[in-house]
N, CA, C and O atoms as CSV, one atom per row, in Angstrom:
chain,resi,resn,atom,element,x,y,z
A,1,MET,N,N,53.509,25.086,-13.427
A,1,MET,CA,C,52.027,24.164,-13.389
A,1,MET,C,C,51.855,24.057,-11.964
A,1,MET,O,O,52.859,24.393,-11.336
A,2,CYS,N,N,50.805,23.659,-11.226
A,2,CYS,CA,C,50.178,23.116,-10.016
A,2,CYS,C,C,51.117,22.054,-9.595
A,2,CYS,O,O,51.938,21.457,-10.291
A,3,SER,N,N,50.869,21.928,-8.399
A,3,SER,CA,C,51.978,21.105,-8.254
A,3,SER,C,C,51.027,19.311,-7.869
A,3,SER,O,O,51.636,18.242,-7.820
A,4,ASN,N,N,49.348,19.474,-7.632
A,4,ASN,CA,C,48.582,18.643,-7.607
A,4,ASN,C,C,48.618,17.806,-8.911
A,4,ASN,O,O,48.490,18.342,-10.012
A,5,PRO,N,N,48.786,16.558,-8.759
A,5,PRO,CA,C,48.311,15.664,-10.156
A,5,PRO,C,C,47.276,15.237,-10.359
A,5,PRO,O,O,47.027,14.106,-10.778
A,6,ASP,N,N,46.566,16.036,-10.104
A,6,ASP,CA,C,45.532,15.490,-10.338
A,6,ASP,C,C,44.330,16.471,-11.603
A,6,ASP,O,O,44.440,17.687,-11.448
A,7,TYR,N,N,43.878,16.289,-12.095
A,7,TYR,CA,C,43.315,17.236,-13.003
A,7,TYR,C,C,43.210,18.777,-13.140
A,7,TYR,O,O,42.952,19.381,-12.100
A,8,ARG,N,N,43.382,19.535,-14.334
A,8,ARG,CA,C,43.062,20.803,-14.224
A,8,ARG,C,C,42.446,21.550,-15.169
A,8,ARG,O,O,42.205,21.010,-16.249
A,9,ILE,N,N,42.215,22.402,-15.035
A,9,ILE,CA,C,41.375,23.510,-16.170
A,9,ILE,C,C,42.221,24.740,-15.672
A,9,ILE,O,O,42.270,25.372,-14.617
A,10,ILE,N,N,42.893,24.810,-16.938
A,10,ILE,CA,C,43.714,26.119,-16.905
A,10,ILE,C,C,42.246,26.958,-17.461
A,10,ILE,O,O,41.282,26.559,-18.114
A,11,HIS,N,N,42.562,28.181,-16.914
A,11,HIS,CA,C,41.161,29.160,-17.296
A,11,HIS,C,C,42.182,30.534,-17.468
A,11,HIS,O,O,42.891,30.984,-16.569
A,12,SER,N,N,42.041,31.185,-19.139
A,12,SER,CA,C,42.160,32.920,-18.965
A,12,SER,C,C,41.269,33.596,-18.546
A,12,SER,O,O,40.401,33.991,-19.324
A,13,MET,N,N,41.236,33.933,-17.135
A,13,MET,CA,C,40.408,34.903,-16.735
A,13,MET,C,C,40.615,36.760,-17.149
A,13,MET,O,O,41.554,37.533,-16.956
A,14,HIS,N,N,39.031,36.965,-17.882
A,14,HIS,CA,C,39.437,38.342,-17.619
A,14,HIS,C,C,37.919,38.513,-17.360
A,14,HIS,O,O,36.967,37.749,-17.204
A,15,GLN,N,N,38.204,40.480,-17.393
A,15,GLN,CA,C,36.334,40.500,-16.924
A,15,GLN,C,C,35.950,40.308,-15.737
A,15,GLN,O,O,34.724,40.329,-15.854
A,16,LEU,N,N,36.153,40.155,-14.793
A,16,LEU,CA,C,35.642,39.732,-13.701
A,16,LEU,C,C,34.242,40.323,-13.664
A,16,LEU,O,O,33.372,39.734,-13.024
A,17,THR,N,N,33.971,41.452,-14.311
A,17,THR,CA,C,32.599,42.073,-13.637
A,17,THR,C,C,31.482,41.907,-14.494
A,17,THR,O,O,30.358,42.149,-14.053
A,18,CYS,N,N,31.668,41.469,-15.831
A,18,CYS,CA,C,31.017,40.706,-17.214
A,18,CYS,C,C,30.217,40.071,-16.678
A,18,CYS,O,O,30.172,39.575,-15.552
A,19,GLY,N,N,28.888,40.085,-18.326
A,19,GLY,CA,C,27.757,39.018,-17.565
A,19,GLY,C,C,28.752,38.086,-17.857
A,19,GLY,O,O,28.817,37.353,-16.870
A,20,LEU,N,N,29.561,37.731,-18.694
A,20,LEU,CA,C,30.286,36.235,-19.173
A,20,LEU,C,C,31.166,35.162,-17.969
A,20,LEU,O,O,31.361,33.973,-17.716
A,21,ALA,N,N,31.481,36.464,-17.515
A,21,ALA,CA,C,32.201,36.394,-16.245
A,21,ALA,C,C,31.552,35.469,-14.973
A,21,ALA,O,O,31.832,34.578,-14.171
A,22,GLU,N,N,30.272,36.542,-15.499
A,22,GLU,CA,C,29.787,36.370,-13.603
A,22,GLU,C,C,29.066,34.683,-13.967
A,22,GLU,O,O,29.055,34.054,-12.909
A,23,VAL,N,N,28.681,34.117,-14.750
A,23,VAL,CA,C,28.037,32.988,-15.585
A,23,VAL,C,C,29.267,31.986,-15.749
A,23,VAL,O,O,29.145,30.817,-15.382
A,24,THR,N,N,30.426,32.449,-16.292
A,24,THR,CA,C,31.605,31.236,-16.130
A,24,THR,C,C,31.664,31.172,-13.989
A,24,THR,O,O,31.248,30.612,-12.975
A,25,PHE,N,N,32.256,31.902,-14.374
A,25,PHE,CA,C,32.872,31.633,-12.363
A,25,PHE,C,C,31.881,30.916,-11.848
A,25,PHE,O,O,32.200,29.914,-11.208
A,26,LYS,N,N,30.874,31.153,-11.956
A,26,LYS,CA,C,29.801,30.495,-11.263
A,26,LYS,C,C,29.472,29.042,-11.620
A,26,LYS,O,O,29.039,28.228,-10.804
A,27,GLU,N,N,29.748,28.754,-13.086
A,27,GLU,CA,C,30.133,27.793,-13.023
A,27,GLU,C,C,31.266,26.747,-12.658
A,27,GLU,O,O,31.115,25.584,-12.287
A,28,LEU,N,N,32.816,27.684,-12.921
A,28,LEU,CA,C,33.496,26.894,-12.442
A,28,LEU,C,C,33.642,26.657,-10.928
A,28,LEU,O,O,34.346,25.780,-10.427
A,29,ASN,N,N,32.928,27.502,-10.302
A,29,ASN,CA,C,32.719,26.896,-8.572
A,29,ASN,C,C,32.008,26.321,-8.464
A,29,ASN,O,O,31.830,26.002,-7.289
A,30,GLU,N,N,31.149,25.780,-9.358
A,30,GLU,CA,C,30.456,25.104,-9.167
A,30,GLU,C,C,31.210,22.949,-9.104
A,30,GLU,O,O,31.263,21.985,-8.340
A,31,LEU,N,N,31.636,23.419,-10.645
A,31,LEU,CA,C,32.738,22.338,-11.263
A,31,LEU,C,C,33.736,21.676,-9.908
A,31,LEU,O,O,33.726,20.522,-9.478
A,32,TYR,N,N,34.625,22.938,-9.407
A,32,TYR,CA,C,35.365,23.080,-7.956
A,32,TYR,C,C,34.215,22.207,-6.982
A,32,TYR,O,O,34.132,20.980,-6.955
A,33,GLU,N,N,33.901,22.561,-6.693
A,33,GLU,CA,C,32.681,22.311,-5.854
A,33,GLU,C,C,32.159,20.665,-5.329
A,33,GLU,O,O,31.923,20.071,-4.278
A,34,LYS,N,N,32.166,20.351,-7.127
A,34,LYS,CA,C,31.562,18.786,-7.301
A,34,LYS,C,C,32.495,17.859,-7.150
A,34,LYS,O,O,32.427,16.729,-6.666
A,35,TYR,N,N,33.978,18.864,-7.937
A,35,TYR,CA,C,35.066,17.437,-8.399
A,35,TYR,C,C,36.438,17.961,-7.499
A,35,TYR,O,O,37.433,17.309,-7.180
A,36,GLY,N,N,36.222,18.866,-7.322
A,36,GLY,CA,C,37.610,19.798,-6.130
A,36,GLY,C,C,38.259,18.778,-5.304
A,36,GLY,O,O,39.365,18.323,-5.597
A,37,GLU,N,N,37.663,18.453,-4.389
A,37,GLU,CA,C,37.920,17.683,-3.120
A,37,GLU,C,C,37.514,15.951,-3.418
A,37,GLU,O,O,38.292,15.074,-3.043
A,38,GLU,N,N,36.416,15.672,-4.018
A,38,GLU,CA,C,36.526,14.269,-4.590
A,38,GLU,C,C,37.745,13.309,-5.500
A,38,GLU,O,O,38.331,12.227,-5.491
A,39,LYS,N,N,37.600,14.743,-6.343
A,39,LYS,CA,C,38.527,13.659,-7.653
A,39,LYS,C,C,40.119,14.519,-7.913
A,39,LYS,O,O,41.004,14.191,-8.703
A,40,GLY,N,N,40.105,15.756,-6.911
A,40,GLY,CA,C,41.345,16.426,-7.432
A,40,GLY,C,C,41.469,17.370,-7.918
A,40,GLY,O,O,42.577,17.905,-7.902
A,41,LEU,N,N,40.231,18.055,-8.644
A,41,LEU,CA,C,40.004,18.798,-10.061
A,41,LEU,C,C,40.583,20.096,-9.171
A,41,LEU,O,O,40.295,20.487,-8.040
A,42,ARG,N,N,41.367,20.508,-10.006
A,42,ARG,CA,C,42.173,21.915,-10.145
A,42,ARG,C,C,41.840,22.794,-11.680
A,42,ARG,O,O,41.881,22.559,-12.888
A,43,ILE,N,N,41.390,24.273,-10.487
A,43,ILE,CA,C,40.904,25.056,-12.034
A,43,ILE,C,C,41.850,26.253,-11.055
A,43,ILE,O,O,41.579,26.722,-9.950
A,44,LEU,N,N,42.787,26.451,-11.768
A,44,LEU,CA,C,44.293,27.677,-12.034
A,44,LEU,C,C,43.569,28.718,-13.250
A,44,LEU,O,O,43.339,28.248,-14.364
A,45,ALA,N,N,43.199,30.335,-12.886
A,45,ALA,CA,C,42.650,30.907,-13.314
A,45,ALA,C,C,43.825,31.896,-13.500
A,45,ALA,O,O,44.625,32.007,-12.571
A,46,PHE,N,N,44.006,32.684,-14.726
A,46,PHE,CA,C,44.835,33.551,-14.855
A,46,PHE,C,C,44.105,35.339,-15.594
A,46,PHE,O,O,43.903,35.582,-16.784
A,47,PRO,N,N,43.929,36.040,-14.707
A,47,PRO,CA,C,43.886,37.309,-15.431
A,47,PRO,C,C,44.971,37.951,-16.491
A,47,PRO,O,O,46.188,37.901,-16.313
A,48,CYS,N,N,44.298,38.590,-17.674
A,48,CYS,CA,C,44.680,38.880,-18.753
A,48,CYS,C,C,44.524,40.744,-18.988
A,48,CYS,O,O,43.431,41.311,-18.955
A,49,ASN,N,N,45.415,41.228,-19.141
A,49,ASN,CA,C,44.700,42.240,-19.988
A,49,ASN,C,C,44.945,42.757,-21.636
A,49,ASN,O,O,45.131,43.866,-22.137
A,50,GLN,N,N,44.836,41.280,-22.229
A,50,GLN,CA,C,45.413,41.864,-23.471
A,50,GLN,C,C,44.002,42.372,-24.269
A,50,GLN,O,O,43.890,43.367,-24.985
A,51,PHE,N,N,43.034,41.444,-23.943
A,51,PHE,CA,C,41.937,41.541,-24.890
A,51,PHE,C,C,40.694,43.028,-24.817
A,51,PHE,O,O,39.572,43.065,-24.314
A,52,GLY,N,N,41.304,43.864,-25.378
A,52,GLY,CA,C,40.661,45.686,-25.013
A,52,GLY,C,C,40.448,46.415,-23.821
A,52,GLY,O,O,39.612,47.299,-23.636
A,53,ASN,N,N,41.531,45.825,-22.796
A,53,ASN,CA,C,42.199,46.397,-21.753
A,53,ASN,C,C,40.764,46.082,-20.988
A,53,ASN,O,O,40.121,47.006,-20.490
A,54,SER,N,N,40.408,45.009,-20.943
A,54,SER,CA,C,39.617,44.342,-20.550
A,54,SER,C,C,39.965,44.133,-18.979
A,54,SER,O,O,39.059,43.937,-18.169
A,55,GLU,N,N,41.350,44.186,-18.586
A,55,GLU,CA,C,41.177,43.652,-17.433
A,55,GLU,C,C,42.417,44.771,-16.430
A,55,GLU,O,O,43.390,44.496,-15.728
A,56,PRO,N,N,41.852,45.878,-16.768
A,56,PRO,CA,C,43.213,46.789,-16.407
A,56,PRO,C,C,43.170,46.950,-14.786
A,56,PRO,O,O,43.603,48.081,-14.565
A,57,THR,N,N,42.846,46.328,-13.588
A,57,THR,CA,C,42.998,46.700,-12.476
A,57,THR,C,C,43.887,45.995,-12.312
A,57,THR,O,O,44.398,45.108,-12.995
A,58,THR,N,N,44.142,46.535,-11.069
A,58,THR,CA,C,45.617,45.741,-10.125
A,58,THR,C,C,45.404,43.834,-9.313
A,58,THR,O,O,44.408,43.178,-9.006
A,59,SER,N,N,46.181,43.692,-9.276
A,59,SER,CA,C,46.021,42.215,-8.705
A,59,SER,C,C,45.533,42.327,-7.255
A,59,SER,O,O,44.922,41.319,-6.901
A,60,LYS,N,N,45.649,43.384,-6.222
A,60,LYS,CA,C,44.780,43.312,-5.165
A,60,LYS,C,C,43.788,43.653,-5.071
A,60,LYS,O,O,43.050,43.390,-4.122
A,61,GLU,N,N,43.380,44.638,-6.467
A,61,GLU,CA,C,41.458,44.998,-7.305
A,61,GLU,C,C,41.023,43.143,-7.201
A,61,GLU,O,O,40.217,42.443,-6.588
A,62,ILE,N,N,42.013,42.980,-8.110
A,62,ILE,CA,C,41.165,41.627,-8.492
A,62,ILE,C,C,40.955,40.445,-7.484
A,62,ILE,O,O,39.911,39.808,-7.345
A,63,ILE,N,N,42.251,40.247,-6.739
A,63,ILE,CA,C,41.978,38.949,-5.066
A,63,ILE,C,C,40.520,39.881,-4.607
A,63,ILE,O,O,39.413,39.343,-4.612
A,64,ASP,N,N,40.712,41.282,-4.237
A,64,ASP,CA,C,39.753,41.584,-3.430
A,64,ASP,C,C,38.142,41.719,-3.788
A,64,ASP,O,O,37.237,41.777,-2.956
A,65,LEU,N,N,37.951,41.767,-5.792
A,65,LEU,CA,C,36.739,41.302,-6.246
A,65,LEU,C,C,36.532,40.084,-6.053
A,65,LEU,O,O,35.491,39.710,-5.514
A,66,ALA,N,N,37.500,39.217,-6.463
A,66,ALA,CA,C,37.306,37.131,-6.398
A,66,ALA,C,C,36.781,37.151,-5.000
A,66,ALA,O,O,35.576,37.389,-4.908
A,67,THR,N,N,37.502,36.933,-3.795
A,67,THR,CA,C,36.951,37.759,-2.848
A,67,THR,C,C,35.256,37.508,-2.358
A,67,THR,O,O,34.705,36.653,-1.664
A,68,LYS,N,N,34.687,38.943,-3.244
A,68,LYS,CA,C,33.713,39.149,-2.952
A,68,LYS,C,C,32.384,38.112,-3.652
A,68,LYS,O,O,31.240,37.811,-3.312
A,69,ILE,N,N,33.357,37.780,-4.874
A,69,ILE,CA,C,32.109,37.485,-5.201
A,69,ILE,C,C,31.942,35.555,-5.160
A,69,ILE,O,O,31.112,34.849,-5.732
A,70,GLY,N,N,32.959,35.212,-4.354
A,70,GLY,CA,C,33.639,34.052,-3.835
A,70,GLY,C,C,33.990,32.681,-4.846
A,70,GLY,O,O,33.528,31.561,-5.066
A,71,ILE,N,N,34.725,33.249,-5.139
A,71,ILE,CA,C,35.670,32.668,-6.368
A,71,ILE,C,C,36.508,31.643,-5.386
A,71,ILE,O,O,37.441,32.025,-4.680
A,72,LYS,N,N,35.865,29.800,-5.471
A,72,LYS,CA,C,36.989,29.097,-4.739
A,72,LYS,C,C,37.926,28.528,-5.403
A,72,LYS,O,O,38.783,27.905,-4.777
A,73,PHE,N,N,37.956,28.573,-6.170
A,73,PHE,CA,C,39.696,28.014,-7.096
A,73,PHE,C,C,40.861,28.844,-7.274
A,73,PHE,O,O,40.846,29.922,-6.679
A,74,ASP,N,N,41.631,28.623,-7.810
A,74,ASP,CA,C,42.901,28.815,-7.480
A,74,ASP,C,C,43.148,30.352,-8.471
A,74,ASP,O,O,43.185,30.110,-9.678
A,75,LEU,N,N,43.284,31.573,-8.169
A,75,LEU,CA,C,43.727,32.354,-8.955
A,75,LEU,C,C,44.994,33.049,-8.805
A,75,LEU,O,O,45.279,33.185,-7.615
A,76,PHE,N,N,46.053,33.649,-9.794
A,76,PHE,CA,C,46.596,33.920,-10.097
A,76,PHE,C,C,46.997,35.175,-10.239
A,76,PHE,O,O,46.108,36.010,-10.409
A,77,GLU,N,N,48.609,35.695,-10.203
A,77,GLU,CA,C,48.668,36.715,-10.639
A,77,GLU,C,C,48.349,37.261,-12.624
A,77,GLU,O,O,47.939,36.398,-13.400
A,78,LYS,N,N,48.564,38.426,-13.026
A,78,LYS,CA,C,47.851,38.840,-14.248
A,78,LYS,C,C,49.160,38.290,-14.792
A,78,LYS,O,O,50.299,38.358,-14.328
A,79,VAL,N,N,48.728,37.769,-15.819
A,79,VAL,CA,C,49.784,37.475,-17.350
A,79,VAL,C,C,49.513,37.543,-18.428
A,79,VAL,O,O,48.360,37.634,-18.849
A,80,ASP,N,N,51.033,37.499,-19.438
A,80,ASP,CA,C,50.049,37.989,-21.007
A,80,ASP,C,C,49.675,36.720,-21.140
A,80,ASP,O,O,49.994,35.829,-20.353
A,81,VAL,N,N,48.872,36.556,-22.299
A,81,VAL,CA,C,48.838,35.239,-22.664
A,81,VAL,C,C,49.543,34.699,-24.401
A,81,VAL,O,O,49.678,33.625,-24.988
A,82,ASN,N,N,49.838,36.137,-24.695
A,82,ASN,CA,C,49.498,36.357,-26.543
A,82,ASN,C,C,50.849,37.176,-26.269
A,82,ASN,O,O,50.852,37.774,-25.192
A,83,GLY,N,N,52.353,37.344,-27.311
A,83,GLY,CA,C,53.198,38.090,-27.581
A,83,GLY,C,C,53.861,37.701,-26.510
A,83,GLY,O,O,53.630,37.299,-25.370
A,84,ASP,N,N,55.627,38.164,-27.886
A,84,ASP,CA,C,56.705,37.920,-26.940
A,84,ASP,C,C,56.953,37.848,-25.607
A,84,ASP,O,O,57.981,37.251,-25.287
A,85,HIS,N,N,55.948,38.521,-24.339
A,85,HIS,CA,C,55.818,38.435,-22.929
A,85,HIS,C,C,55.061,37.491,-22.486
A,85,HIS,O,O,55.141,37.194,-21.294
A,86,ALA,N,N,53.891,36.606,-23.599
A,86,ALA,CA,C,53.654,35.555,-22.594
A,86,ALA,C,C,54.012,34.786,-22.045
A,86,ALA,O,O,55.062,34.224,-22.358
A,87,SER,N,N,53.223,34.401,-20.893
A,87,SER,CA,C,54.042,33.722,-19.948
A,87,SER,C,C,54.141,32.020,-20.259
A,87,SER,O,O,53.371,31.370,-20.966
A,88,PRO,N,N,55.268,31.550,-19.545
A,88,PRO,CA,C,55.749,30.466,-20.197
A,88,PRO,C,C,54.666,29.583,-20.657
A,88,PRO,O,O,54.279,29.282,-21.785
A,89,LEU,N,N,54.160,29.141,-19.091
A,89,LEU,CA,C,52.696,28.175,-19.350
A,89,LEU,C,C,52.045,28.669,-21.016
A,89,LEU,O,O,52.065,27.889,-21.968
A,90,TRP,N,N,51.605,29.810,-21.083
A,90,TRP,CA,C,50.514,29.724,-21.808
A,90,TRP,C,C,51.414,29.570,-23.664
A,90,TRP,O,O,50.978,29.346,-24.793
A,91,LYS,N,N,52.627,29.807,-23.159
A,91,LYS,CA,C,53.208,29.509,-24.686
A,91,LYS,C,C,53.346,28.078,-25.290
A,91,LYS,O,O,53.363,27.646,-26.443
A,92,PHE,N,N,53.487,27.221,-23.401
A,92,PHE,CA,C,53.587,25.798,-23.598
A,92,PHE,C,C,51.984,25.015,-24.313
A,92,PHE,O,O,51.768,24.085,-25.090
A,93,LEU,N,N,50.933,26.202,-23.378
A,93,LEU,CA,C,49.649,25.245,-24.001
A,93,LEU,C,C,49.145,25.689,-25.348
A,93,LEU,O,O,48.073,25.150,-25.620
A,94,LYS,N,N,49.374,26.106,-25.818
A,94,LYS,CA,C,49.204,26.863,-26.980
A,94,LYS,C,C,50.112,26.172,-27.676
A,94,LYS,O,O,49.458,25.473,-28.449
A,95,HIS,N,N,51.751,25.889,-27.907
A,95,HIS,CA,C,52.246,25.074,-28.717
A,95,HIS,C,C,51.594,23.439,-28.687
A,95,HIS,O,O,51.882,22.621,-29.561
A,96,LYS,N,N,50.831,23.185,-27.724
A,96,LYS,CA,C,50.850,21.730,-27.662
A,96,LYS,C,C,49.406,21.704,-28.051
A,96,LYS,O,O,48.971,20.639,-28.489
A,97,LEU,N,N,48.347,23.058,-27.918
A,97,LEU,CA,C,47.104,22.568,-28.732
A,97,LEU,C,C,46.996,24.209,-29.580
A,97,LEU,O,O,47.179,25.324,-29.091
A,98,LYS,N,N,46.729,23.930,-30.622
A,98,LYS,CA,C,46.497,25.630,-31.687
A,98,LYS,C,C,45.055,25.441,-31.480
A,98,LYS,O,O,44.545,24.433,-30.992
A,99,SER,N,N,44.493,26.399,-31.855
A,99,SER,CA,C,43.591,26.316,-32.638
A,99,SER,C,C,43.141,26.424,-33.812
A,99,SER,O,O,43.979,26.064,-34.639
A,100,ASP,N,N,41.978,26.836,-34.342
A,100,ASP,CA,C,41.935,26.387,-35.769
A,100,ASP,C,C,42.088,27.496,-36.394
A,100,ASP,O,O,42.372,27.630,-37.584
A,101,LYS,N,N,41.882,28.405,-35.521
A,101,LYS,CA,C,42.804,29.845,-36.173
A,101,LYS,C,C,44.238,30.699,-35.878
A,101,LYS,O,O,44.709,31.739,-36.339
A,102,GLY,N,N,44.755,29.553,-34.706
A,102,GLY,CA,C,46.089,30.405,-34.901
A,102,GLY,C,C,47.247,29.820,-33.718
A,102,GLY,O,O,47.007,28.625,-33.540
A,103,ASN,N,N,47.742,30.014,-33.355
A,103,ASN,CA,C,48.450,29.672,-32.105
A,103,ASN,C,C,48.625,30.874,-31.429
A,103,ASN,O,O,49.648,31.545,-31.294
A,104,PHE,N,N,47.525,31.054,-31.033
A,104,PHE,CA,C,46.917,32.034,-29.988
A,104,PHE,C,C,45.860,31.931,-29.418
A,104,PHE,O,O,45.027,31.071,-29.705
A,105,ILE,N,N,45.677,33.073,-28.223
A,105,ILE,CA,C,44.507,33.006,-27.514
A,105,ILE,C,C,43.437,34.218,-28.242
A,105,ILE,O,O,43.628,35.433,-28.193
A,106,LYS,N,N,42.506,33.654,-28.783
A,106,LYS,CA,C,41.885,34.964,-29.046
A,106,LYS,C,C,41.093,35.422,-28.631
A,106,LYS,O,O,40.534,36.428,-29.066
A,107,MET,N,N,40.836,34.843,-27.721
A,107,MET,CA,C,39.704,35.864,-26.702
A,107,MET,C,C,39.628,35.631,-25.031
A,107,MET,O,O,40.525,34.813,-24.828
A,108,ASN,N,N,39.017,35.940,-23.773
A,108,ASN,CA,C,39.086,35.804,-22.699
A,108,ASN,C,C,37.920,34.477,-22.927
A,108,ASN,O,O,37.127,34.105,-23.793
A,109,PHE,N,N,38.273,34.155,-21.886
A,109,PHE,CA,C,38.265,32.926,-21.291
A,109,PHE,C,C,38.163,31.891,-21.638
A,109,PHE,O,O,37.198,31.202,-21.306
A,110,THR,N,N,39.616,31.236,-22.808
A,110,THR,CA,C,40.207,30.277,-22.955
A,110,THR,C,C,40.014,29.324,-22.446
A,110,THR,O,O,39.106,29.788,-21.756
A,111,LYS,N,N,40.080,27.881,-22.009
A,111,LYS,CA,C,40.110,26.937,-21.237
A,111,LYS,C,C,40.773,25.850,-22.186
A,111,LYS,O,O,40.634,25.587,-23.381
A,112,PHE,N,N,41.635,25.269,-21.053
A,112,PHE,CA,C,42.605,24.187,-21.518
A,112,PHE,C,C,42.135,22.691,-20.229
A,112,PHE,O,O,41.877,22.811,-19.032
A,113,ILE,N,N,42.157,22.024,-20.667
A,113,ILE,CA,C,41.683,20.752,-19.679
A,113,ILE,C,C,43.159,19.529,-19.895
A,113,ILE,O,O,43.282,18.863,-20.923
A,114,ILE,N,N,44.112,19.453,-18.761
A,114,ILE,CA,C,45.232,18.595,-19.157
A,114,ILE,C,C,44.716,18.032,-17.748
A,114,ILE,O,O,44.142,18.509,-16.769
A,115,ASN,N,N,45.365,16.367,-18.261
A,115,ASN,CA,C,45.252,15.363,-17.669
A,115,ASN,C,C,46.104,14.917,-16.571
A,115,ASN,O,O,46.726,15.944,-16.303
A,116,THR,N,N,46.447,14.146,-15.894
A,116,THR,CA,C,47.144,13.926,-14.416
A,116,THR,C,C,48.535,13.739,-14.854
A,116,THR,O,O,49.228,13.637,-13.842
A,117,ASN,N,N,49.381,13.631,-16.126
A,117,ASN,CA,C,50.392,13.451,-16.621
A,117,ASN,C,C,50.771,14.922,-17.158
A,117,ASN,O,O,51.588,15.020,-18.073
A,118,GLY,N,N,50.076,16.266,-16.492
A,118,GLY,CA,C,50.502,17.641,-17.288
A,118,GLY,C,C,49.832,17.421,-18.394
A,118,GLY,O,O,48.945,18.275,-18.387
A,119,VAL,N,N,49.727,16.758,-19.374
A,119,VAL,CA,C,49.176,17.030,-20.585
A,119,VAL,C,C,47.940,17.817,-21.339
A,119,VAL,O,O,46.748,17.534,-21.220
A,120,PRO,N,N,48.289,18.469,-21.836
A,120,PRO,CA,C,46.597,19.214,-22.230
A,120,PRO,C,C,46.252,18.566,-23.259
A,120,PRO,O,O,46.930,18.496,-24.285
A,121,VAL,N,N,44.602,17.755,-22.987
A,121,VAL,CA,C,44.438,17.090,-23.646
A,121,VAL,C,C,43.171,18.068,-24.542
A,121,VAL,O,O,42.526,17.663,-25.509
A,122,GLU,N,N,43.107,18.909,-24.139
A,122,GLU,CA,C,41.764,19.889,-24.542
A,122,GLU,C,C,41.688,20.868,-24.670
A,122,GLU,O,O,41.978,21.492,-23.650
A,123,ARG,N,N,41.380,21.530,-25.596
A,123,ARG,CA,C,41.548,23.220,-25.753
A,123,ARG,C,C,39.900,24.064,-26.115
A,123,ARG,O,O,39.361,23.413,-27.010
A,124,HIS,N,N,39.453,24.665,-25.902
A,124,HIS,CA,C,37.748,25.130,-25.536
A,124,HIS,C,C,37.968,27.341,-25.530
A,124,HIS,O,O,38.509,28.070,-24.699
A,125,ASP,N,N,37.305,27.646,-26.756
A,125,ASP,CA,C,37.016,29.191,-26.362
A,125,ASP,C,C,36.361,29.594,-25.463
A,125,ASP,O,O,35.952,28.816,-24.602
A,126,ALA,N,N,36.120,30.773,-25.434
A,126,ALA,CA,C,34.616,30.983,-24.401
A,126,ALA,C,C,33.398,30.859,-24.785
A,126,ALA,O,O,32.458,31.378,-24.183
A,127,LYS,N,N,33.287,30.172,-25.804
A,127,LYS,CA,C,31.733,29.649,-26.247
A,127,LYS,C,C,31.562,29.001,-25.167
A,127,LYS,O,O,30.696,29.298,-24.344
A,128,VAL,N,N,32.594,27.772,-25.013
A,128,VAL,CA,C,32.269,26.430,-24.137
A,128,VAL,C,C,32.215,26.845,-23.199
A,128,VAL,O,O,33.079,27.529,-22.650
A,129,MET,N,N,30.896,26.439,-22.674
A,129,MET,CA,C,30.849,27.175,-20.499
A,129,MET,C,C,31.408,26.134,-19.610
A,129,MET,O,O,31.317,25.104,-20.278
A,130,PRO,N,N,31.841,25.893,-18.675
A,130,PRO,CA,C,32.282,25.320,-17.771
A,130,PRO,C,C,31.898,24.228,-18.023
A,130,PRO,O,O,32.566,23.310,-18.499
A,131,LYS,N,N,30.181,24.221,-17.568
A,131,LYS,CA,C,29.747,23.145,-17.467
A,131,LYS,C,C,29.356,22.155,-18.451
A,131,LYS,O,O,28.873,21.063,-18.152
A,132,ASP,N,N,29.645,22.690,-20.014
A,132,ASP,CA,C,29.838,21.981,-20.883
A,132,ASP,C,C,31.141,20.982,-21.129
A,132,ASP,O,O,31.387,20.222,-22.066
A,133,LEU,N,N,31.792,21.249,-20.058
A,133,LEU,CA,C,33.377,20.514,-20.267
A,133,LEU,C,C,33.092,19.245,-19.267
A,133,LEU,O,O,34.038,18.578,-18.847
A,134,ILE,N,N,31.735,18.949,-18.909
A,134,ILE,CA,C,31.801,17.656,-17.458
A,134,ILE,C,C,32.093,16.106,-18.273
A,134,ILE,O,O,32.660,15.019,-18.155
A,135,SER,N,N,31.473,16.707,-18.923
A,135,SER,CA,C,31.921,15.183,-19.678
A,135,SER,C,C,33.272,14.845,-20.539
A,135,SER,O,O,33.531,13.761,-21.061
A,136,SER,N,N,33.965,15.877,-20.559
A,136,SER,CA,C,35.554,15.860,-21.531
A,136,SER,C,C,35.870,15.099,-19.793
A,136,SER,O,O,35.795,13.895,-19.549
A,137,ILE,N,N,36.240,16.258,-18.733
A,137,ILE,CA,C,36.736,15.907,-17.323
A,137,ILE,C,C,36.133,14.743,-16.783
A,137,ILE,O,O,36.991,14.019,-16.277
A,138,GLU,N,N,35.039,14.309,-16.702
A,138,GLU,CA,C,34.769,13.209,-16.512
A,138,GLU,C,C,35.379,11.712,-16.951
A,138,GLU,O,O,35.630,10.816,-16.146
A,139,SER,N,N,35.594,11.623,-18.654
A,139,SER,CA,C,35.798,10.970,-18.708
A,139,SER,C,C,37.409,10.772,-19.134
A,139,SER,O,O,37.769,10.006,-20.028
A,140,LEU,N,N,38.494,11.771,-18.171
A,140,LEU,CA,C,39.086,11.083,-17.773
A,140,LEU,C,C,39.694,10.470,-16.374
A,140,LEU,O,O,40.875,10.416,-16.030
A,141,TRP,N,N,39.095,10.244,-16.018
A,141,TRP,CA,C,39.152,9.271,-14.444
A,141,TRP,C,C,38.353,8.162,-14.731
A,141,TRP,O,O,38.174,7.293,-13.878
């Protein structure tokens, strides 16, 4: 995980150019701008290509596009979030906070809120937009 001891959102990032992505990244940037420096909020994004071949691009292409659209939060290498080759981080998150649908990431833009002790405290699916997480994040301070 990130070495920053402050609050984090772990975010499964997919389809940088779809409409949902545009709104999601705009709101994540806004959260980062509001709480990043002042409160130490870290937002970690992990591209993944396990949802209908939604992120077939290379890491360089992802970084280039993220730079072009002005992503300010942390962006990591592409990972698997489900299956035998899932990243250890995602295995940990899914183990700690299962969804009501099972122990897997169902679709793009799954979000986890992690407290300052590194404990996952909330899990949200793609329907929950970053702005809807503000009260949950603020309740940790």
